[in-house]
C-alpha positions in Angstrom: -1.8 -25.0 18.3 -2.4 -21.2 18.6 0.8 -20.4 17.3 0.3 -23.0 14.1 -2.9 -21.0 13.5 -1.2 -17.7 13.6 1.5 -18.9 11.2 -1.1 -20.5 9.0 -2.9 -17.2 8.8 0.3 -15.3 7.9 0.9 -17.9 5.1 -2.5 -17.6 3.8 -2.1 -13.8 3.4 1.2 -14.2 1.9 -0.2 -16.7 -0.6 -3.1 -14.4 -1.5 -0.9 -11.5 -2.0 1.3 -13.6 -4.4 -1.9 -14.7 -6.2 -3.0 -11.1 -6.8 0.4 -10.0 -7.7 1.0 -12.7 -10.3 -2.6 -12.6 -11.9 -2.6 -12.8 -15.7 1.1 -14.3 -15.8 1.2 -17.7 -17.7 3.7 -19.2 -15.2 3.6 -18.5 -11.5 6.5 -20.3 -9.5 6.1 -17.5 -6.7 2.7 -18.8 -6.2 3.9 -22.4 -5.8 6.5 -21.2 -3.4 3.8 -19.4 -1.3 1.2 -22.2 -1.3 3.5 -25.1 -0.2 4.1 -23.4 3.2 0.4 -22.9 3.8 -0.5 -26.2 3.0 2.4 -27.7 5.4 1.4 -25.3 8.0 -2.3 -26.5 7.7 -1.0 -30.2 7.9 1.3 -29.3 10.9 -1.6 -27.4 12.9 -4.0 -30.6 12.3 -1.1 -32.8 13.7 -0.8 -30.1 16.8 -4.7 -30.7 17.5 -4.4 -34.5 17.3 -1.0 -34.9 19.0 0.9 -31.8 20.0 4.2 -33.6 21.0 4.6 -34.7 17.3 3.9 -31.2 16.0 7.4 -30.0 16.7 8.7 -32.2 13.9 6.5 -30.6 11.4 7.8 -27.1 12.1 10.6 -27.2 9.5 8.8 -28.5 6.5 7.0 -25.0 5.4 10.7 -24.0 4.6 10.5 -26.5 1.8 8.6 -23.5 0.0 11.9 -22.4 -1.5 12.4 -25.8 -3.0 8.9 -25.6 -4.5 9.6 -22.5 -6.0 12.7 -23.4 -7.5 11.4 -26.8 -9.2 8.2 -25.2 -10.4 10.2 -22.4 -11.8 12.8 -24.6 -13.6 15.6 -22.9 -12.4 16.8 -25.2 -9.7 20.0 -23.7 -8.2 21.7 -25.9 -5.2 
């Protein structure tokens, strides 16, 4: 759970930096790509607090931030 909290803190700082960098822009797909790992890491950390043996399955979910960035940005490239 400590590892999950550490990754969540890193993802939170990353999202905050993207929020600062893209302030004032009408479209912000980079921010969507940075927020999705943060939310999924929060979910994984909550799962680890309740049932640690299932937390390992939520470890790969934050990599979906790339997909979120591409879908929001409107330039989905497979």
